[in-house]
N, C-alpha and C positions, 0 to 999 in steps of 0.2 A: 292845789298841789298837782292836779292831773297834768296841767300844761308844763310845769316844772319837771315832772317825771318823764314826759315825752322828750323834752329837751335833754334831760340827763341821758336817756337811752340813745338819742341821736349823737350825743357827744362821746359816748362810750364805745363807738365803733372803731375798728382798726383802720387807720389811714396813715398817710406819710408823716403827718405831724406827730401822731402817737409813736410811730416807730422811731423817728428821729429823737424825740424827747426821751424815750425809754433807753435808747442806745447811749445818748449823751449822759443821762443820769447814771447809768451803769459804769461808763468809762470814768466819769469824774469821781464816783465813789471808790472804785477799785484803785485808781491812782491816788486818791486821798489816803487809803490804807497804806499804800506804798510810801507815801510822804509822812505818814503818821500825823496827819493834819485834821483835827476835828472840824475846822472851819470849811475845808474843802468838802468833807463828807456831808456837812449841813447843806452846802450848796447843791449837792446832788439830790437831796431830798426835796428841795424847793421845786426843781423842774420835773420831778418824777410824775408821770401821768397815771400811775396805778391807782391812786385813791379814787379817782372818778369811776373806774371800772368796778371797784369794790362796793361803792355806795350804790351803783346801779344794780348790782346783784342783790343787795339787801332790799332795795326798793322793789325789785321785781318779785322777790320772795313774799314781801308784804302784800302786794297786789295780785299774787298768784299768776303772774305773767310768765308762763314757761318759756315763751320765745325770748322774752327779755332776759331771763335767767341764762339761757343758752348764749345769747349775744354777749352778756357780761362775762361769763366764764371763758368764752372764746377770746375776748379782748384781754382779760387778765392772763390767760394762759400764754398768749402771744407775748405780752409784756414780760412775764416771768422768763420765758425762753430767751428773749432778747437780752435781759439783764444777765442771766446765767452765761449765755454765749459770749457776750462782750467781756464780762469779768474773767471768764476762763481764758480767753485769747490774751488779755492783758497779763494774766498770771503766767502764761507760757512765755510771753515775750519779756516780762520783767518780774522775776521771782519776788514775792512779798513776804516779809518777815512775820510769821504767825505769832511771834512773841511781843508784838508791839503793845503798848499800853492800851490803845483803843480796843484792839481785838480781845485782849484779856478782859477788859471791863465788860464788853458786850457779852462774852460767853459766861461770865460769872454772875451777871445780873439779869438772866433771861426772864425771870418771873416779874421783874419790874416792867419788862417790855409788854407783858400781857396787860397790866394796868394802864400803861401809856397808850397802847393800841386801842383798848376798849374806850377810853375817854376820847381819843382822837376820832374813833368811829362815831361816837355820840356827837361830838362837835362838828364833824363833817356832815352828818345827816342834817343837823340844824342849819349849818351854813348853806347847804344846797337848797333846802326847802323853806328857809326862813329868810326873806329878803334882807332884813336889817342886819343879818349876820354874814352876808356874802363876803365882806372885806376880810373875814377871818380865814379865808381859804389858804392864803400863803402861810400863815402861822401854823395851820393844821398840817400843811404839807411838810413843814419842818419837824413837827412832832411825830409824824407817822414813822413808826419803827420798823419799816419793811425793806427799804432799799439796802441799807447796810448789811443785814444778815443774808439777804438774797445775793448780794455781791460777794459776800464771804463764801457762800455755797458755791458760786461759780469759780471763785479763786481756788477752793479746795478741789473742785473737779479738774481745773486746769493743771494743778500741781499733783494730782492723784493722791491727795491726802484725805483718805476716805473717812477717818474718824472726825476730822475737822469739818468735812462736808456734811456728815450726819448731824453733828452738833448744831451747825448753822441752819440746816434744813428744819430741825425741830423748832428753832426760834421762829423761822418763817411760818411754819404751820400754826404755832401758837398765836403769832401776831395776826395772821389772816383770820383765824377763828374769832379773835377778840375784836378786830375791826368790823367784821360782819355782824357780830352780836351787838356791838355798840351802835352801828349805823341802823340796824333793824329796830333797836329800842328807841332811838331818836325819831325815826319815821313813824313808829307806832304812837308815840306820845304826841307828835305834831298832828297826826290824823285825828286823835282824840280831841285835841284842843280845837281843831277846825270844826269838828262836829258840834262841840259845845257852843261855839261862836255863831253857828248858823241860825238865822232868824226863824222864829216859829211862824208858820203860815196861819 
């Protein structure tokens, strides 16, 4: 797992690819809300690079790697700011109807998001550290309930709808906590399994 962890840290740094994917993900999601199109919003979740940073933070916490924690938080913070900024700009340029069916559903089912995010965190931790599960990453990216409420927060900021912004930000905070907890749990379980499989000298 040590080699995988180092690869995870290396891949969780901010670079041009991360910035481009985060910006495109935010733009697609915000426009998807404007179109009231679930399929477009799902597409934005597939290309989002935020899951990688979240799992790296959970892994760094497990191994008590304070520098890794700082790197992961920095990457996640940059990603969050990019999504907020792009969504806010789109909201200013193209006002989005807050009464759409998708937005109403997201706001009324926020605690379901906690369960989805926690399970996605568990699945993400396994997929990154358990080689046979690596093909599940795309599906996990779809399940992660982070980009849509984060984009909605940016939309609220762009349209100066502060109550809408606050409600969306609460969902983001709940999802982040659940993703971190789920990822940490998966990494802890995998480490335990690895120790049990180690041959006795």
